[in-house]
N, C-alpha and C positions, 0 to 999 in steps of 0.2 A: 552522565547518562551511562545506562547498564542495561544488562538482559534481565529481564524480571523473573521469569521462570523457566523450568526446563533443563535440559543438558547443560547449558551455558549460563545456568541461574548467577546473578553476580558480576559475570565478566562485564568489564568496561569497554564501552564504544567508543572508536576515536571519534573526536568531534571536528569539524572546520573550525579555523580559525578566522576566517571571513565572516561577514554578516549575510552573505547571500545565499546562505543554506540554513533553512529552519528546522533543526532537528525535532522530529516528534517527542515531546516531553513523557517522560515516564507514567505520569498519572492518567494522560490520555491514553496511551499504548494500553496500559493495565486496565482501564474502563471498557476500551474497545474488546479486548480478550474477555473480558467478565460479561459483556452483553454476547458476545457471540458464542461461548460456551455454557451459558447459563441460561439464555431466554428462550422460551417457547415459541419466539416468533422465528427461529431461523433452525434449519436443520443441515448442521455442517459437521463433518467428522474430521478435524486438521489432520488425523494421522495419515489420511489418504487424499488429502487435498493439494491441489495444484493452485498456486498462488501468484499472483500479478501483482508488483508493487511499482506504481508508475510515478513519476518525479522521486524515487528512491532516496536522493540524497545520498548519505553515509550509511543507508541501509537499516534503520534503527526497526521499521516495522517486519522488514522482511528476516532481519536478523532473529528478532524474537520468534516470529513463526518457525524457523529452521531450528530453533533450540527447543520449540515446543513438539518437534517431530513431523512436521508437515511432508509430503511426498517429495515438493519440488517448490522453488521459488524463483521466479524471472523478474531481475530487477530491471526497469528502463529508466536510463539517467544519460543527459548530455552535457553538464557542467564538469569540466575536465578535474576541478579541485575536489568535487564530491566523489567523481569516479575513482581517483587515486585512493581517496579515505576509503571507500566503500571496499576495493580491493583489499586494500590491508586489512578491513575487519572481518572479511570472508576468511583472506588466510590466515589471521589469528586463532580463528575459531575451526578452521580447517574444514570447512564446509563446501569446499568449491565442487565437491562432486553432484550433490543435492540442488545446486544453483548455475543461474546462467546470467549474464550481465549483457543487456542490448545498450550499446551505446547509440542513441537516436534521440531526436526530437518528438516528444508524445504529442505535438500538434501537427504531425505528419501522417495524415490518413493510411498512408500507403505502408506504414512501420505496422500498424495493426494486421494488416492483409499479410506480411510476412510471419507471424506467429503461426507456429503449427499445432500449438497447445490449445486444448480448451481450459478454462479457469473456473475453479469452484468458488473463489474469491479474488476481488480485485480492489486493491487499496490505491486511492487516489489521493495525494496529496501535492497540489499545485501551490505554487506561491500565493501569498494570501492576496496580492493585487491582482491576481491573474483574472480576467475578466472574460475568458475563453473557454470556461469549463463545459458548456454546451457542445461546443466543438468536439470535445475530449469524448463526452459522452455519446454523441451522435456517430463517431468512430468507432467506438467500442462496440456500440449497437450494431452497425453497419455490418463490420467485421466478424460479428457472433463469436467472439471470443469467450464470451461469460456464457456459462453451461446454464441449460435451462434451470431455473430456481436458484440461480447462482446469486451470490452477495457483492453487492460493490458499497464500499465503505469510502466516506469522501470526507476529508478533514481541511476545514475553512476557517477563516475569521468569523467569529460570530457574529458580525454585523453585514457578512456577506448576504446578497441578495440575488441568489441564482435562482433562476426558474428549472426544474428537474424536468423534462421532458416526460409524456405520460407513457412511452414504453418501460419505464422503470417505475416501482410502487416504492414510496416512499413509507418506510416501515418505523423508522424512530429517528429521532435527532436529540442529541444530548448537547449541551454547554458545557465547557470548562474553562473557566477563566476567560481569556480571549479566544479560545478555539470553540469550534462547534463541531461535531460528528454526524453525520447524516448516514443511516444504512438504507440502503435500496435493493430490491429483490428484482430480478429481471424476468 
């Protein structure tokens, strides 16, 4: 696994040795950025964007954002092994100054109320077997952490049957192997 583009292009990302963390594949990551940057369905300038990476794992998505020059990335993760690797990855790239790590449970609605920033883009990558996606979407909406017109990108298993609440607009859905990516607007 590597960083695809930007300042840290080609740099390797340390991966977990266990199977509890599922890092975002390069193909999926590259496709997400191509859609965000080139689709007329979205109006986002990554250079001035504030990004929230929920279930960030070892940081594959957020590190790519930092490499592409975003304003700031906030990582949310609570699995200790993934957190250790995420911290090493950030340290290796010397990107700690424009990143924050929140060691917390993404299912805890209070976590979102502690966030002081508003986000242009939220990337949500829960475990494939997770059946509580709507709880997290509800908490994101209730805490109003996504800016008006902000983008929410969800990475799921291609066969997941998630029901997206009406306060988010599904703009696009793409499948890549066993993954699907859903793009929503607030």
